C-alpha positions in Angstrom: 151.7 55.0 -2.7 150.7 58.3 -3.6 147.2 57.0 -5.0 146.5 54.8 -2.2 146.7 57.9 0.4 144.3 59.9 -2.0 142.0 56.9 -1.5 141.9 57.1 1.9 141.7 60.6 2.5 138.6 60.2 0.1 137.2 57.6 2.3 138.1 59.8 5.1 136.1 62.8 4.1 132.7 61.8 5.2 134.2 60.9 8.9 136.2 64.5 9.2 133.1 66.6 8.0 130.3 64.6 9.0 127.5 62.8 7.0 126.0 65.1 3.9 123.0 67.0 5.6 119.4 65.8 5.1 117.1 67.5 2.4 115.0 70.1 3.7 111.7 69.3 5.3 109.1 70.8 2.9 105.5 71.3 3.2 102.8 72.7 0.8 99.5 73.1 3.3 96.1 73.6 1.8 93.4 74.8 3.8 89.7 74.6 2.2 86.4 75.0 3.3 83.9 72.2 3.8 82.7 72.3 0.3 86.5 72.7 -1.5 86.7 76.2 -1.8 89.9 78.0 -0.7 90.2 80.2 2.6 92.6 82.8 2.2 94.1 84.3 5.1 94.1 81.5 7.0 96.9 81.5 10.1 99.3 78.6 10.2 101.9 78.2 13.3 104.1 75.7 13.8 105.8 73.6 17.0 108.8 71.1 17.1 108.2 68.7 20.4 111.8 67.4 20.4 111.8 64.0 22.4 115.6 63.7 22.0 116.5 66.9 24.1 113.0 67.2 25.7 112.5 70.4 24.4 109.7 72.3 22.8 111.1 74.5 19.8 109.2 76.9 17.5 109.3 75.6 14.0 108.3 78.2 11.9 109.5 81.6 11.4 107.4 84.0 11.4 105.2 82.0 13.7 102.4 82.5 12.3 102.2 82.5 8.3 99.1 83.1 6.1 97.6 81.0 3.4 97.4 83.1 -0.1 94.5 83.6 -2.0 94.5 80.0 -3.3 94.4 78.7 0.3 97.9 77.8 0.0 100.6 78.2 2.8 104.0 77.0 1.6 105.3 76.5 5.5 108.7 78.7 6.0 110.4 76.7 8.9 112.3 78.2 11.5 116.0 78.0 10.1 118.1 77.9 13.7 116.0 74.7 14.6 116.1 73.2 11.0 118.6 70.6 11.9 116.3 68.8 14.6 113.5 69.5 12.5 114.9 67.7 9.5 115.8 64.5 11.5 112.6 64.3 12.7 110.8 64.9 9.4 113.3 62.3 7.8 112.5 59.8 10.9 116.5 59.9 12.7 115.1 61.7 15.6 112.1 61.3 17.9 109.6 64.0 18.0 106.2 65.5 16.7 105.5 68.7 14.5 102.7 70.3 15.5 101.0 72.8 13.1 98.1 75.2 14.3 95.7 76.1 11.8 92.7 78.7 12.4 90.4 81.6 10.5 87.6 83.3 11.6 84.9 81.5 10.9 85.9 78.0 11.4 86.8 75.4 13.7 90.6 75.5 14.2 92.5 72.2 13.2 95.7 70.7 14.7 98.0 68.6 12.7 100.1 66.5 14.9 103.0 65.3 12.1 105.5 62.2 12.6 107.8 60.4 10.0 107.0 59.7 7.1 106.0 63.6 6.9 103.9 64.4 3.6 105.2 67.4 1.3 101.7 68.3 0.6 98.5 68.2 2.5 94.9 69.7 2.4 92.5 70.3 5.0 89.2 71.1 5.3 87.8 73.9 8.1 84.6 73.2 9.5 82.3 76.0 10.2 82.0 77.4 13.5 80.0 79.4 15.7 81.3 82.6 17.3 81.3 83.7 21.5 82.2 87.1 22.0 84.5 88.0 25.0 85.1 91.4 26.4 87.1 91.7 29.2 87.0 94.8 31.8 90.5 95.1 33.7 91.4 96.5 36.5 94.5 97.9 34.9 94.7 97.8 31.1 96.5 94.9 29.5 99.7 95.4 27.6 99.0 96.5 23.9 100.7 93.5 22.5 98.0 91.2 24.5 97.0 88.6 22.3 99.3 89.3 19.8 102.8 87.5 21.0 103.8 84.0 19.5 102.9 80.9 21.2 106.5 80.4 21.7 109.5 82.5 20.5 112.3 80.1 22.1 113.1 76.7 23.5 111.6 75.5 26.5 112.2 72.2 28.2 109.3 70.0 27.4 108.6 69.7 31.6 107.6 73.6 31.3 104.9 73.1 29.1 103.3 69.8 30.5 100.0 70.5 31.6 100.0 74.3 30.7 97.8 75.4 27.5 100.2 77.5 25.5 99.0 81.0 24.9 98.6 84.4 26.5 94.5 83.6 26.3 93.6 80.1 26.0 90.0 78.4 25.7 89.8 74.6 26.8 87.5 72.0 27.2 87.1 68.3 28.6 86.9 67.4 24.9 88.7 68.9 22.2 87.5 72.2 20.6 89.3 72.0 17.7 89.9 69.3 14.8 92.8 66.9 14.9 94.7 65.1 12.3 97.7 62.8 12.8 99.9 62.5 9.7 103.0 59.9 9.6 103.2 56.3 10.9 105.2 56.9 13.7 103.6 56.5 17.3 105.2 58.7 20.1 104.9 57.6 23.7 105.9 60.3 25.7 103.7 62.8 26.8 103.5 65.7 24.7 101.3 69.2 25.1 98.2 70.5 25.8 96.5 71.9 23.6 93.2 74.8 23.5 92.0 77.7 21.4 94.5 80.5 21.9 94.9 83.6 19.4 95.2 82.6 15.5 94.0 79.2 16.8 90.3 79.3 16.8 90.5 82.5 18.8 90.0 86.1 16.9 91.9 89.1 18.7 89.7 92.6 18.2 91.4 94.6 20.5 93.1 93.9 24.0 90.4 93.7 25.5 87.8 92.3 23.1 87.9 88.6 21.2 85.8 86.3 19.6 86.4 82.5 20.0 85.1 80.1 17.1 83.6 77.2 18.7 82.0 73.9 17.2 78.2 74.1 16.5 77.5 71.2 19.1 79.8 72.6 21.9 78.7 71.7 25.5 79.8 73.0 29.0 81.9 73.1 30.6 84.3 75.4 29.0 87.5 77.4 30.8 88.9 80.5 29.8 92.3 81.0 30.9 94.6 84.6 30.9 98.0 83.7 31.5 100.3 86.7 31.1 103.0 86.9 33.5 103.6 90.5 33.3 99.7 91.4 33.8 97.6 88.7 34.9 99.0 85.4 36.0 96.4 82.3 36.0 92.9 83.7 35.8 90.6 81.1 35.4 87.0 81.8 34.4 84.3 79.4 32.9 82.0 79.6 30.1 78.5 78.4 30.9 75.2 77.2 29.2 73.8 80.9 29.4 76.8 82.3 27.7 76.9 79.6 24.9 73.4 80.6 24.4 73.7 84.3 24.3 77.0 84.1 22.7 78.6 86.3 24.5 80.8 86.7 27.9 81.7 89.7 30.1 84.8 89.2 32.6 85.3 91.6 35.2 89.0 90.9 35.8 90.4 91.1 39.2 93.3 92.9 40.9 96.3 90.5 41.4 98.6 89.4 44.3 101.3 87.7 44.9 103.2 85.0 46.4 106.8 84.7 47.9 108.2 81.2 47.7 110.9 80.1 50.5 112.5 77.1 49.3 115.0 75.1 51.6 116.3 71.8 50.0 119.7 72.0 51.2 119.4 68.3 52.7 118.3 66.7 49.1 121.7 65.4 48.3 121.3 65.7 44.6 122.9 68.8 42.8 121.6 68.3 39.2 119.4 71.4 39.1 117.4 70.1 36.0 115.7 67.7 38.2 114.2 70.2 41.0 111.6 72.1 40.2 108.6 74.3 41.9 105.7 74.1 39.9 102.9 76.5 40.3 99.2 75.3 39.2 95.7 76.5 39.5 92.9 73.9 40.2 89.7 73.7 37.7 86.9 72.4 39.9 84.6 72.2 37.2 87.0 70.3 34.8 88.8 68.4 37.9 92.1 69.3 36.3 95.4 70.9 37.3 96.9 73.4 35.0 100.6 73.6 35.8 100.9 77.1 34.8 104.9 77.5 35.2 107.5 75.6 36.5 111.0 77.0 38.3 114.2 75.3 38.1 115.9 75.5 41.5 119.6 76.1 41.2 120.1 77.1 44.8 119.7 74.9 47.8 118.2 77.6 49.8 115.8 79.9 47.3 113.4 82.6 47.6 111.0 83.2 44.2 108.7 85.7 43.9 105.7 85.4 41.8 103.6 88.2 40.8 100.5 89.4 39.2 98.7 86.3 40.7 94.9 86.2 40.1 93.2 85.7 43.3 91.7 82.4 44.2 91.3 79.6 46.4 92.2 77.0 44.1 96.1 77.6 43.6 98.5 74.7 44.0 102.4 74.7 44.7 104.3 71.4 44.2 107.7 70.7 45.2 109.1 68.2 42.7 112.7 66.4 43.1 113.7 63.5 41.2 116.9 61.5 41.1 117.7 57.7 40.9 115.8 56.2 44.1 115.7 59.3 45.8 112.4 61.1 44.5 110.3 63.4 46.5 107.2 65.6 45.9 105.4 68.0 48.6 102.0 69.8 47.9 100.9 72.8 49.4 97.2 74.7 48.3 97.1 78.1 49.2 94.8 81.4 48.5 95.6 84.5 46.9 93.3 87.5 47.6 93.3 91.1 45.3 96.2 93.1 46.5 97.6 90.3 49.0 101.3 89.6 49.1 101.2 85.9 50.8 104.7 84.1 51.9 104.9 80.2 51.6 107.7 78.4 53.1 108.8 74.8 51.5 111.4 72.3 52.7 112.5 69.0 51.8 112.4 66.5 54.4 114.9 63.8 54.3 113.2 59.9 54.4 113.1 58.2 57.1 111.4 54.9 57.6 111.2 55.0 61.1 108.8 58.1 60.8 106.2 55.7 59.4 106.0 53.2 62.3 103.0 53.7 64.6 101.3 51.7 67.3 98.1 50.1 65.0 97.7 46.6 65.1 95.6 44.9 62.4 94.5 41.5 61.4 94.3 40.4 57.4 92.0 37.4 56.7 92.6 35.8 53.5 89.7 33.8 52.0 88.8 32.3 48.9 85.4 33.3 47.5 83.3 31.0 48.9 84.4 32.2 52.5 86.9 29.5 53.0 90.0 30.6 54.8 93.4 30.4 52.3 95.8 28.8 54.5 99.8 28.8 55.0 99.7 31.4 52.0 102.8 34.0 51.7 101.6 37.5 51.6 103.5 40.6 51.7 102.4 44.0 53.0 104.0 47.5 52.3 103.5 51.1 52.6 103.3 53.5 50.0 104.2 57.2 50.5 103.4 59.3 47.3 105.5 61.8 48.6 108.7 60.4 48.1 107.4 57.5 45.9 108.9 54.3 48.2 107.3 52.0 49.5 108.2 50.3 53.2 107.8 46.7 53.6 106.2 46.2 56.9 105.3 42.5 57.2 105.9 39.2 55.4 104.9 36.0 56.4 102.4 32.8 56.1 98.4 32.9 56.9 97.5 30.7 59.7 94.7 27.8 59.3 92.0 30.7 59.8 93.8 32.5 56.7 95.2 35.3 59.0 97.9 37.3 59.3 98.8 39.6 62.4 100.5 43.4 61.6 102.0 45.1 64.0 103.5 48.8 64.4 101.3 50.0 61.6 101.2 54.1 60.7 97.8 56.0 60.7 96.9 59.3 59.2 95.8 61.8 61.9 92.8 62.7 60.0 90.9 61.6 56.9 92.9 62.9 53.7 91.0 65.1 51.5 92.2 63.2 48.3 92.7 59.4 49.2 94.4 58.6 46.2 97.2 60.3 47.0 97.8 59.7 50.7 100.0 56.9 52.1 98.1 53.7 51.8 99.0 50.1 52.1 99.0 47.4 49.4 98.7 43.7 50.2 100.6 41.4 47.7 100.9 37.8 47.3 104.7 37.3 47.7 106.4 37.4 44.5 103.2 38.2 42.5 102.0 41.5 41.1 99.3 43.3 41.0 98.0 44.0 44.6 95.2 42.0 46.1 94.1 45.0 48.2 94.7 48.3 48.9 93.8 50.3 52.2 94.3 53.2 54.5 94.5 53.7 58.3 93.2 57.0 59.8 93.7 57.3 63.8 89.7 56.2 65.3 89.0 54.4 62.2 87.9 51.3 63.6 89.1 49.1 61.3 90.3 46.0 63.5 90.3 43.6 60.2 90.9 43.9 56.4 89.6 40.8 54.7 91.6 40.1 51.4 90.7 37.9 48.4 92.2 36.3 45.3 92.2 38.3 42.4 89.3 38.4 40.0 89.5 36.0 36.9 87.3 35.1 34.2 84.5 32.8 35.1 84.3 33.9 38.4 81.4 35.5 40.5 81.1 39.2 40.0 81.3 40.9 43.4 77.8 42.4 44.0 78.9 46.2 44.7 77.0 48.5 45.6 76.9 52.2 43.8 75.2 55.0 44.5 72.6 56.0 41.5 73.0 59.7 40.4 69.4 60.2 39.4 67.9 59.0 42.3 70.3 58.9 44.9 69.4 55.8 46.0 71.6 52.9 46.8 72.1 49.9 43.9 73.8 46.3 43.6 75.4 44.6 40.9 73.2 41.8 41.4 70.0 43.4 40.5 70.9 43.5 37.3 71.2 39.9 36.8 69.2 38.3 33.5 71.3 40.6 30.8 75.0 41.3 30.1 76.4 44.3 31.8 78.9 46.0 30.8 80.8 48.0 33.5 82.5 50.7 32.6 84.5 52.7 35.1 85.6 56.4 34.1 85.9 60.0 36.1 85.5 63.5 34.9 89.0 64.5 35.1 89.9 61.3 32.6 90.3 62.5 29.0 91.0 59.4 27.5 87.6 58.1 29.2 85.8 61.1 27.5 87.0 59.5 24.1 86.0 56.2 25.0 82.7 57.3 26.0 82.1 59.1 23.1 83.2 56.2 20.8 80.6 53.8 23.0 77.8 56.3 22.6 78.5 56.4 19.2 78.4 52.5 18.3 75.3 52.5 20.7 73.2 54.7 18.3 74.0 52.4 15.7 72.4 49.4 17.3 69.1 48.0 16.6 66.7 47.6 19.3 66.9 44.1 19.6 70.6 44.4 20.0 70.3 46.8 22.7 67.7 44.6 24.9 70.8 42.0 25.2 72.9 44.7 27.0 72.8 46.6 30.0 75.6 49.6 30.3 76.4 50.8 34.0 78.7 54.0 33.8 80.5 54.0 37.3 82.0 57.3 38.0 85.3 56.9 40.3 85.3 61.2 40.8 86.1 62.2 44.4 83.0 63.8 44.7 79.0 63.0 42.9 78.4 66.5 42.5 78.2 67.5 38.7 78.9 63.8 37.4 75.2 63.4 35.8 75.2 67.0 34.4 78.5 66.4 32.6 77.1 63.2 30.9 74.0 64.7 30.3 75.7 67.9 28.5 77.0 65.2 26.2 74.3 62.8 25.5 76.4 60.0 27.4 73.6 59.5 29.9 71.4 57.8 27.4 73.6 54.9 27.4 72.1 53.5 30.1 72.7 53.9 34.1 74.5 56.4 35.8 76.3 55.8 39.0 79.1 56.8 41.7 81.4 54.6 43.0 81.5 56.3 46.5 83.7 58.3 48.6 87.3 57.9 48.3 87.6 57.7 44.3 90.1 55.1 43.7 89.7 53.7 47.0 85.9 53.2 47.2 85.1 50.0 47.6 83.1 49.4 44.3 86.6 50.2 42.6 88.5 48.3 45.0 86.4 45.0 44.5 87.2 45.2 40.8 91.0 46.5 41.6 90.6 49.3 39.3 93.8 50.7 39.0 93.7 52.8 35.4 90.6 54.2 33.7 88.9 53.9 31.3 88.2 50.3 32.0 85.4 48.1 30.7 84.4 44.6 32.7 81.8 42.5 30.9 79.4 40.2 32.8 77.2 37.5 32.0 73.5 37.1 32.9 74.3 34.5 35.4 76.4 37.2 37.1 79.8 36.1 36.1 82.8 38.1 34.6 82.8 37.1 30.9 85.5 39.8 30.1 87.9 41.4 32.6 89.2 43.9 30.6 87.0 44.8 27.3 89.2 45.9 24.2 87.1 45.4 21.2 84.4 47.5 20.0 80.7 46.9 21.2 79.1 45.8 17.9 81.9 43.0 17.6 81.2 42.1 21.4 77.5 41.8 20.7 78.3 39.2 17.8 79.7 37.6 20.4 77.7 37.6 23.4 75.7 34.1 22.7 78.4 32.2 22.8 80.8 33.8 25.7 78.6 31.7 28.5 79.2 28.5 26.8 83.0 29.2 26.3 83.6 30.2 30.0 85.9 28.2 32.4 83.9 27.0 35.6 85.0 28.9 38.4 86.1 27.1 41.7 85.5 30.0 43.9 
């Protein structure tokens, strides 16, 4: 009996004391130049994105470490976060380890490591060109400006979404650093936005002088962001072609201002403070992006928040974001800060009230086939989508009459045209029980709309809509039908869409490798859905992407522009292939252009005949 109890105790020990810890995470990193020669003194720093706890942790201790004379760094991990690091390293926890590697004279390199993680790795840094940056501040920066670690304590991942880490960073729509992914696990969750920063592509000379190491083929626009809360917060400057040519940028820094935000969310029914945040952001008009510079978690229903040392600008944005099951809420305010100004703003949660979105507007939907014949007795559903609340209100359900019409009443309309239609309240039309939508529209007081025409969703084999676009080279209106006789690749994209940039670069690389005879068989049309046409052509020209073919603008409204709505573009990048007769060959191109061209001659014969 005594022996049996001993066996039970031995078997119980793992349960009492826990499983044996995982082996240490080990990485020996060797840094060389393009000829394989070791780079001594290269700087290596690490971040751990823990997807289990939605935290970003400093992974290395000290944060910045250096390679030796042989270009080798045996990475030393932060002991405080080693358990989480080991679990990510060995695949027992979702996450990513980022290693930032930089050295003067070379292009920065970002390693994204997931499971299975290597024990050794060699990276080759490419040579880079310098840009000297001189700051002329009103008030001298702190002596340690530019030396602080990228991260010195764990932060919620939400605080770093959309914000380049680092006190001083340089960003571009296309990466300024090389990137390598090690490991097989694919992580879907949003991670971090990286830019160059001190020790990672930026060399600190003094608190006011820096040297930025850029790729040899770099093109504007580039943005330089200073983000030091106790000195200057959210200062944004642009590095143009002239500064790149002179390899020098001098910046006169302004006197800062401050913002007092009075928040009242006392009527919001959720008490979990982790899901109630105030996000302070800066708009970058050149890159058409929003930098989320600070996230404040709201722990009281009525709260006053003082934000000091804000850079003067008219591009500041404030967003109140409240998250709860079935009760999300978002409200945005744009504001201006002037030098030495104290600005006060109030943000108040307004409870969701569907009766508030009932109006006196009447409208007729007309559902027709593509040949113009009515679609009778068809069940339709119309909903009003409210972006602030992420809620949809069903405003009508019914069947079309013999003429394909459905009458709508008591509709909500905006008092004036929205500055950004894509985030304004808007209507969606569905076939009942079906998805995606058939049509999308916005109503504005006095817009004169009395009828909305709805057609069935496009299918391969259908005649492509003869959309109108603005030629950005000539300013003339062009129609899609002008290009019949060749295969047409429509590429819907936008300057603010980073995945679009990668897709355009891949398309450009494939295009340059084609034979002239192959190019003759295909007409590429780049269709921008930017809210404004200004700057789109220049953006493409700076990267050489305009050489792909015609450069068009969908028109005012972005996503809501008629040219985009005709193809129901709801995500980008989106490529559509149209055959020489004007019919849709492929609704969503996913193959490389080279493979696609090999099939072009047979695609027409395989297309189903459209009945529309």
